[in-house]
VMD Tcl script that builds the backbone (N, CA, C; Angstrom):
set m [mol new atoms 339]
animate dup $m
set s [atomselect $m all]
$s set {name element resname resid chain x y z} {
  {N N MET 1 A -25.060 -70.918 -34.641}
  {CA C MET 1 A -25.663 -69.986 -35.555}
  {C C MET 1 A -26.300 -68.812 -34.784}
  {N N ASN 2 A -26.160 -67.661 -35.343}
  {CA C ASN 2 A -26.792 -66.538 -34.674}
  {C C ASN 2 A -28.166 -66.257 -35.274}
  {N N MET 3 A -28.896 -65.389 -34.696}
  {CA C MET 3 A -30.286 -65.118 -35.086}
  {C C MET 3 A -30.379 -64.532 -36.496}
  {N N LYS 4 A -29.416 -63.699 -36.886}
  {CA C LYS 4 A -29.435 -63.117 -38.246}
  {C C LYS 4 A -29.288 -64.207 -39.310}
  {N N THR 5 A -28.417 -65.182 -39.064}
  {CA C THR 5 A -28.221 -66.267 -40.037}
  {C C THR 5 A -29.486 -67.095 -40.143}
  {N N ILE 6 A -30.097 -67.404 -39.055}
  {CA C ILE 6 A -31.330 -68.225 -39.054}
  {C C ILE 6 A -32.439 -67.462 -39.779}
  {N N THR 7 A -32.581 -66.175 -39.533}
  {CA C THR 7 A -33.599 -65.372 -40.159}
  {C C THR 7 A -33.359 -65.290 -41.670}
  {N N LEU 8 A -32.115 -65.088 -42.046}
  {CA C LEU 8 A -31.773 -65.031 -43.483}
  {C C LEU 8 A -32.099 -66.368 -44.176}
  {N N PHE 9 A -31.661 -67.458 -43.552}
  {CA C PHE 9 A -31.919 -68.787 -44.136}
  {C C PHE 9 A -33.411 -69.057 -44.248}
  {N N THR 10 A -34.179 -68.702 -43.251}
  {CA C THR 10 A -35.638 -68.905 -43.263}
  {C C THR 10 A -36.266 -68.072 -44.367}
  {N N GLY 11 A -35.833 -66.820 -44.506}
  {CA C GLY 11 A -36.363 -65.960 -45.569}
  {C C GLY 11 A -36.097 -66.521 -46.940}
  {N N ILE 12 A -34.899 -67.016 -47.161}
  {CA C ILE 12 A -34.536 -67.600 -48.471}
  {C C ILE 12 A -35.400 -68.848 -48.733}
  {N N LEU 13 A -35.573 -69.662 -47.711}
  {CA C LEU 13 A -36.386 -70.865 -47.863}
  {C C LEU 13 A -37.827 -70.519 -48.190}
  {N N ILE 14 A -38.370 -69.563 -47.549}
  {CA C ILE 14 A -39.766 -69.151 -47.819}
  {C C ILE 14 A -39.902 -68.597 -49.238}
  {N N MET 15 A -38.960 -67.794 -49.677}
  {CA C MET 15 A -39.010 -67.249 -51.045}
  {C C MET 15 A -38.905 -68.389 -52.063}
  {N N ALA 16 A -38.064 -69.359 -51.799}
  {CA C ALA 16 A -37.924 -70.490 -52.722}
  {C C ALA 16 A -39.229 -71.276 -52.816}
  {N N LEU 17 A -39.863 -71.502 -51.704}
  {CA C LEU 17 A -41.124 -72.237 -51.711}
  {C C LEU 17 A -42.208 -71.492 -52.515}
  {N N PHE 18 A -42.306 -70.190 -52.333}
  {CA C PHE 18 A -43.257 -69.395 -53.089}
  {C C PHE 18 A -42.936 -69.430 -54.591}
  {N N SER 19 A -41.661 -69.392 -54.927}
  {CA C SER 19 A -41.275 -69.451 -56.333}
  {C C SER 19 A -41.668 -70.774 -56.960}
  {N N PHE 20 A -41.430 -71.879 -56.262}
  {CA C PHE 20 A -41.806 -73.182 -56.788}
  {C C PHE 20 A -43.294 -73.325 -56.987}
  {N N SER 21 A -44.099 -72.809 -56.033}
  {CA C SER 21 A -45.525 -72.916 -56.177}
  {C C SER 21 A -46.026 -72.027 -57.305}
  {N N ALA 22 A -45.404 -70.891 -57.539}
  {CA C ALA 22 A -45.809 -70.036 -58.661}
  {C C ALA 22 A -45.480 -70.731 -59.983}
  {N N LEU 23 A -44.346 -71.400 -60.075}
  {CA C LEU 23 A -44.026 -72.133 -61.305}
  {C C LEU 23 A -44.985 -73.277 -61.547}
  {N N ALA 24 A -45.372 -73.988 -60.508}
  {CA C ALA 24 A -46.295 -75.105 -60.666}
  {C C ALA 24 A -47.666 -74.581 -61.110}
  {N N GLU 25 A -48.115 -73.469 -60.543}
  {CA C GLU 25 A -49.416 -72.934 -60.890}
  {C C GLU 25 A -49.463 -72.421 -62.328}
  {N N SER 26 A -48.379 -71.818 -62.792}
  {CA C SER 26 A -48.399 -71.218 -64.128}
  {C C SER 26 A -48.399 -72.271 -65.220}
  {N N SER 27 A -48.171 -73.537 -64.877}
  {CA C SER 27 A -48.086 -74.531 -65.908}
  {C C SER 27 A -49.308 -75.449 -65.995}
  {N N HIS 28 A -50.383 -75.138 -65.284}
  {CA C HIS 28 A -51.574 -76.009 -65.333}
  {C C HIS 28 A -52.122 -76.190 -66.747}
  {N N LEU 29 A -52.239 -75.098 -67.464}
  {CA C LEU 29 A -52.751 -75.210 -68.835}
  {C C LEU 29 A -51.788 -76.011 -69.702}
  {N N ASP 30 A -50.494 -75.796 -69.529}
  {CA C ASP 30 A -49.502 -76.563 -70.285}
  {C C ASP 30 A -49.622 -78.044 -69.960}
  {N N GLN 31 A -49.838 -78.380 -68.694}
  {CA C GLN 31 A -50.004 -79.795 -68.339}
  {C C GLN 31 A -51.310 -80.356 -68.875}
  {N N ALA 32 A -52.354 -79.538 -68.930}
  {CA C ALA 32 A -53.610 -79.986 -69.517}
  {C C ALA 32 A -53.395 -80.321 -70.991}
  {N N ILE 33 A -52.632 -79.501 -71.679}
  {CA C ILE 33 A -52.341 -79.763 -73.100}
  {C C ILE 33 A -51.563 -81.052 -73.227}
  {N N GLN 34 A -50.560 -81.254 -72.403}
  {CA C GLN 34 A -49.754 -82.488 -72.464}
  {C C GLN 34 A -50.590 -83.724 -72.258}
  {N N HIS 35 A -51.467 -83.704 -71.256}
  {CA C HIS 35 A -52.312 -84.867 -70.995}
  {C C HIS 35 A -53.307 -85.090 -72.121}
  {N N ALA 36 A -53.856 -84.025 -72.668}
  {CA C ALA 36 A -54.807 -84.164 -73.757}
  {C C ALA 36 A -54.077 -84.738 -75.002}
  {N N GLU 37 A -52.853 -84.315 -75.227}
  {CA C GLU 37 A -52.068 -84.874 -76.342}
  {C C GLU 37 A -51.774 -86.361 -76.097}
  {N N SER 38 A -51.522 -86.734 -74.865}
  {CA C SER 38 A -51.318 -88.131 -74.518}
  {C C SER 38 A -52.596 -88.951 -74.758}
  {N N ALA 39 A -53.730 -88.330 -74.495}
  {CA C ALA 39 A -55.007 -88.994 -74.764}
  {C C ALA 39 A -55.171 -89.268 -76.246}
  {N N VAL 40 A -54.789 -88.312 -77.057}
  {CA C VAL 40 A -54.894 -88.475 -78.515}
  {C C VAL 40 A -54.016 -89.656 -79.009}
  {N N LYS 41 A -52.876 -89.841 -78.373}
  {CA C LYS 41 A -51.936 -90.888 -78.777}
  {C C LYS 41 A -52.218 -92.250 -78.147}
  {N N SER 42 A -53.208 -92.308 -77.255}
  {CA C SER 42 A -53.476 -93.555 -76.535}
  {C C SER 42 A -54.078 -94.610 -77.434}
  {N N ALA 43 A -53.851 -95.878 -77.055}
  {CA C ALA 43 A -54.263 -97.008 -77.896}
  {C C ALA 43 A -55.682 -97.483 -77.637}
  {N N ASP 44 A -56.224 -97.210 -76.430}
  {CA C ASP 44 A -57.581 -97.704 -76.132}
  {C C ASP 44 A -58.400 -96.636 -75.408}
  {N N GLY 45 A -59.705 -96.826 -75.409}
  {CA C GLY 45 A -60.629 -95.838 -74.849}
  {C C GLY 45 A -60.401 -95.553 -73.381}
  {N N LYS 46 A -60.102 -96.579 -72.605}
  {CA C LYS 46 A -59.911 -96.392 -71.163}
  {C C LYS 46 A -58.685 -95.494 -70.882}
  {N N THR 47 A -57.647 -95.659 -71.666}
  {CA C THR 47 A -56.455 -94.813 -71.487}
  {C C THR 47 A -56.710 -93.413 -71.944}
  {N N VAL 48 A -57.499 -93.272 -73.018}
  {CA C VAL 48 A -57.881 -91.929 -73.478}
  {C C VAL 48 A -58.643 -91.242 -72.338}
  {N N ALA 49 A -59.617 -91.945 -71.743}
  {CA C ALA 49 A -60.425 -91.379 -70.674}
  {C C ALA 49 A -59.535 -90.988 -69.475}
  {N N HIS 50 A -58.592 -91.818 -69.141}
  {CA C HIS 50 A -57.702 -91.516 -67.998}
  {C C HIS 50 A -56.913 -90.226 -68.234}
  {N N HIS 51 A -56.303 -90.110 -69.406}
  {CA C HIS 51 A -55.533 -88.876 -69.712}
  {C C HIS 51 A -56.448 -87.659 -69.826}
  {N N ALA 52 A -57.633 -87.874 -70.362}
  {CA C ALA 52 A -58.589 -86.761 -70.459}
  {C C ALA 52 A -58.989 -86.270 -69.068}
  {N N ARG 53 A -59.164 -87.185 -68.112}
  {CA C ARG 53 A -59.477 -86.804 -66.717}
  {C C ARG 53 A -58.337 -85.983 -66.133}
  {N N MET 54 A -57.120 -86.442 -66.358}
  {CA C MET 54 A -55.957 -85.720 -65.842}
  {C C MET 54 A -55.877 -84.312 -66.457}
  {N N ALA 55 A -56.122 -84.239 -67.766}
  {CA C ALA 55 A -56.122 -82.944 -68.461}
  {C C ALA 55 A -57.207 -82.025 -67.896}
  {N N LYS 56 A -58.366 -82.589 -67.649}
  {CA C LYS 56 A -59.481 -81.818 -67.110}
  {C C LYS 56 A -59.169 -81.237 -65.747}
  {N N ASN 57 A -58.501 -82.030 -64.897}
  {CA C ASN 57 A -58.105 -81.539 -63.579}
  {C C ASN 57 A -57.179 -80.331 -63.696}
  {N N HIS 58 A -56.220 -80.423 -64.583}
  {CA C HIS 58 A -55.304 -79.282 -64.776}
  {C C HIS 58 A -55.996 -78.087 -65.437}
  {N N ALA 59 A -56.882 -78.352 -66.358}
  {CA C ALA 59 A -57.599 -77.261 -67.007}
  {C C ALA 59 A -58.473 -76.501 -66.017}
  {N N ASN 60 A -59.131 -77.243 -65.136}
  {CA C ASN 60 A -59.929 -76.586 -64.087}
  {C C ASN 60 A -59.054 -75.791 -63.116}
  {N N ALA 61 A -57.880 -76.308 -62.832}
  {CA C ALA 61 A -56.944 -75.581 -61.963}
  {C C ALA 61 A -56.461 -74.307 -62.651}
  {N N ALA 62 A -56.361 -74.329 -63.972}
  {CA C ALA 62 A -55.903 -73.170 -64.721}
  {C C ALA 62 A -56.919 -72.026 -64.668}
  {N N LYS 63 A -58.177 -72.334 -64.356}
  {CA C LYS 63 A -59.179 -71.269 -64.250}
  {C C LYS 63 A -58.867 -70.272 -63.154}
  {N N SER 64 A -58.195 -70.708 -62.119}
  {CA C SER 64 A -57.915 -69.846 -60.970}
  {C C SER 64 A -56.605 -69.068 -61.132}
  {N N GLN 65 A -55.895 -69.270 -62.223}
  {CA C GLN 65 A -54.636 -68.550 -62.450}
  {C C GLN 65 A -54.901 -67.061 -62.647}
  {N N LYS 66 A -54.096 -66.279 -61.998}
  {CA C LYS 66 A -54.213 -64.823 -62.122}
  {C C LYS 66 A -53.018 -64.213 -62.861}
  {N N ASP 67 A -51.921 -64.994 -62.966}
  {CA C ASP 67 A -50.714 -64.448 -63.529}
  {C C ASP 67 A -50.572 -64.702 -65.021}
  {N N ARG 68 A -51.555 -65.316 -65.631}
  {CA C ARG 68 A -51.445 -65.650 -67.070}
  {C C ARG 68 A -52.777 -65.325 -67.724}
  {N N LEU 69 A -52.728 -64.681 -68.861}
  {CA C LEU 69 A -53.937 -64.333 -69.591}
  {C C LEU 69 A -54.411 -65.569 -70.350}
  {N N ILE 70 A -55.636 -66.023 -70.014}
  {CA C ILE 70 A -56.195 -67.210 -70.640}
  {C C ILE 70 A -57.587 -66.867 -71.164}
  {N N ASN 71 A -57.842 -67.229 -72.408}
  {CA C ASN 71 A -59.152 -67.010 -73.012}
  {C C ASN 71 A -60.120 -68.026 -72.389}
  {N N ARG 72 A -60.994 -67.522 -71.533}
  {CA C ARG 72 A -61.902 -68.382 -70.784}
  {C C ARG 72 A -62.874 -69.160 -71.671}
  {N N LYS 73 A -63.278 -68.569 -72.782}
  {CA C LYS 73 A -64.216 -69.242 -73.699}
  {C C LYS 73 A -63.584 -70.515 -74.263}
  {N N HIS 74 A -62.349 -70.412 -74.721}
  {CA C HIS 74 A -61.672 -71.591 -75.267}
  {C C HIS 74 A -61.349 -72.611 -74.175}
  {N N LEU 75 A -61.002 -72.127 -72.999}
  {CA C LEU 75 A -60.724 -73.042 -71.894}
  {C C LEU 75 A -61.987 -73.866 -71.552}
  {N N ASP 76 A -63.135 -73.210 -71.487}
  {CA C ASP 76 A -64.378 -73.918 -71.192}
  {C C ASP 76 A -64.762 -74.891 -72.305}
  {N N LYS 77 A -64.556 -74.485 -73.550}
  {CA C LYS 77 A -64.844 -75.395 -74.688}
  {C C LYS 77 A -63.909 -76.598 -74.659}
  {N N GLY 78 A -62.657 -76.387 -74.295}
  {CA C GLY 78 A -61.724 -77.478 -74.193}
  {C C GLY 78 A -62.128 -78.465 -73.104}
  {N N ILE 79 A -62.578 -77.938 -71.973}
  {CA C ILE 79 A -63.040 -78.787 -70.890}
  {C C ILE 79 A -64.274 -79.616 -71.309}
  {N N LYS 80 A -65.156 -78.993 -72.070}
  {CA C LYS 80 A -66.342 -79.695 -72.605}
  {C C LYS 80 A -65.904 -80.841 -73.512}
  {N N CYS 81 A -64.892 -80.578 -74.356}
  {CA C CYS 81 A -64.370 -81.639 -75.233}
  {C C CYS 81 A -63.764 -82.762 -74.408}
  {N N LEU 82 A -63.110 -82.444 -73.312}
  {CA C LEU 82 A -62.545 -83.487 -72.450}
  {C C LEU 82 A -63.647 -84.324 -71.801}
  {N N ASP 83 A -64.765 -83.666 -71.433}
  {CA C ASP 83 A -65.913 -84.435 -70.940}
  {C C ASP 83 A -66.381 -85.446 -71.967}
  {N N ASP 84 A -66.437 -85.001 -73.220}
  {CA C ASP 84 A -66.839 -85.916 -74.306}
  {C C ASP 84 A -65.818 -87.047 -74.483}
  {N N ALA 85 A -64.525 -86.703 -74.392}
  {CA C ALA 85 A -63.483 -87.709 -74.546}
  {C C ALA 85 A -63.582 -88.739 -73.420}
  {N N ILE 86 A -63.842 -88.315 -72.204}
  {CA C ILE 86 A -63.999 -89.244 -71.089}
  {C C ILE 86 A -65.188 -90.168 -71.332}
  {N N LYS 87 A -66.320 -89.570 -71.699}
  {CA C LYS 87 A -67.547 -90.356 -71.912}
  {C C LYS 87 A -67.334 -91.380 -73.041}
  {N N GLU 88 A -66.798 -90.927 -74.164}
  {CA C GLU 88 A -66.598 -91.827 -75.295}
  {C C GLU 88 A -65.542 -92.888 -74.988}
  {N N GLY 89 A -64.514 -92.514 -74.287}
  {CA C GLY 89 A -63.476 -93.476 -73.940}
  {C C GLY 89 A -63.997 -94.546 -73.006}
  {N N GLU 90 A -64.791 -94.144 -72.019}
  {CA C GLU 90 A -65.348 -95.143 -71.102}
  {C C GLU 90 A -66.345 -96.070 -71.793}
  {N N ASN 91 A -66.979 -95.571 -72.858}
  {CA C ASN 91 A -67.909 -96.412 -73.629}
  {C C ASN 91 A -67.213 -97.253 -74.672}
  {N N GLY 92 A -65.903 -97.131 -74.782}
  {CA C GLY 92 A -65.140 -97.934 -75.722}
  {C C GLY 92 A -65.059 -97.363 -77.131}
  {N N ASN 93 A -65.531 -96.150 -77.317}
  {CA C ASN 93 A -65.455 -95.484 -78.640}
  {C C ASN 93 A -64.129 -94.723 -78.761}
  {N N THR 94 A -63.082 -95.484 -79.019}
  {CA C THR 94 A -61.727 -94.913 -78.970}
  {C C THR 94 A -61.540 -93.796 -79.970}
  {N N ASP 95 A -62.001 -93.996 -81.211}
  {CA C ASP 95 A -61.806 -92.956 -82.245}
  {C C ASP 95 A -62.512 -91.643 -81.886}
  {N N ALA 96 A -63.753 -91.763 -81.406}
  {CA C ALA 96 A -64.497 -90.559 -81.026}
  {C C ALA 96 A -63.837 -89.893 -79.834}
  {N N ALA 97 A -63.314 -90.672 -78.898}
  {CA C ALA 97 A -62.646 -90.115 -77.720}
  {C C ALA 97 A -61.363 -89.378 -78.151}
  {N N LYS 98 A -60.604 -89.954 -79.065}
  {CA C LYS 98 A -59.394 -89.304 -79.543}
  {C C LYS 98 A -59.732 -87.994 -80.264}
  {N N GLN 99 A -60.806 -87.996 -81.049}
  {CA C GLN 99 A -61.186 -86.789 -81.748}
  {C C GLN 99 A -61.581 -85.681 -80.788}
  {N N ALA 100 A -62.303 -86.055 -79.748}
  {CA C ALA 100 A -62.698 -85.071 -78.731}
  {C C ALA 100 A -61.457 -84.511 -78.012}
  {N N ALA 101 A -60.487 -85.384 -77.737}
  {CA C ALA 101 A -59.252 -84.933 -77.102}
  {C C ALA 101 A -58.450 -84.008 -78.036}
  {N N THR 102 A -58.474 -84.313 -79.329}
  {CA C THR 102 A -57.821 -83.470 -80.322}
  {C C THR 102 A -58.461 -82.084 -80.331}
  {N N ASP 103 A -59.787 -82.056 -80.284}
  {CA C ASP 103 A -60.488 -80.773 -80.213}
  {C C ASP 103 A -60.130 -80.008 -78.962}
  {N N ALA 104 A -59.991 -80.708 -77.854}
  {CA C ALA 104 A -59.609 -80.066 -76.572}
  {C C ALA 104 A -58.228 -79.398 -76.703}
  {N N VAL 105 A -57.294 -80.123 -77.321}
  {CA C VAL 105 A -55.954 -79.549 -77.503}
  {C C VAL 105 A -56.021 -78.254 -78.318}
  {N N LYS 106 A -56.828 -78.263 -79.378}
  {CA C LYS 106 A -56.963 -77.072 -80.223}
  {C C LYS 106 A -57.504 -75.899 -79.414}
  {N N HIS 107 A -58.515 -76.151 -78.595}
  {CA C HIS 107 A -59.096 -75.080 -77.781}
  {C C HIS 107 A -58.124 -74.571 -76.740}
  {N N PHE 108 A -57.378 -75.483 -76.110}
  {CA C PHE 108 A -56.433 -75.063 -75.077}
  {C C PHE 108 A -55.308 -74.229 -75.701}
  {N N LYS 109 A -54.863 -74.594 -76.884}
  {CA C LYS 109 A -53.831 -73.800 -77.537}
  {C C LYS 109 A -54.378 -72.425 -77.950}
  {N N GLN 110 A -55.634 -72.377 -78.331}
  {CA C GLN 110 A -56.267 -71.078 -78.654}
  {C C GLN 110 A -56.404 -70.239 -77.379}
  {N N ALA 111 A -56.599 -70.893 -76.252}
  {CA C ALA 111 A -56.802 -70.183 -74.981}
  {C C ALA 111 A -55.555 -69.407 -74.550}
  {N N THR 112 A -54.393 -69.834 -75.042}
  {CA C THR 112 A -53.146 -69.186 -74.629}
  {C C THR 112 A -52.742 -68.065 -75.552}
  {N N LYS 113 A -53.415 -67.855 -76.666}
  {CA C LYS 113 A -53.021 -66.827 -77.609}
  {C C LYS 113 A -53.544 -65.476 -77.216}
}
mol reanalyze $m
mol bondsrecalc $m
mol representation Tube
mol addrep $m
């Protein structure tokens, strides 16, 4: 292989890596919504709390996104609802935890409009 081929291959590889990381970053809010919806469908409080924690991690990661317009007020309210879902789920209040997760989904969907 000559130097031009190696340089070209390296450049393509670097661009691909940046593209993949951009795709992963742009979907944090979408993943937060998916986990919050899974929390709503969960059968017990501990599982609701687990999915709510996962959703909260993605929602917090979405705060640093620069390439997508997100309503910060609704994002913060959704995170607060997830905190409630985690607390209620860990205490065994499955219905209250599911309701809090449902509220989080509503706020996250409003955050994307």
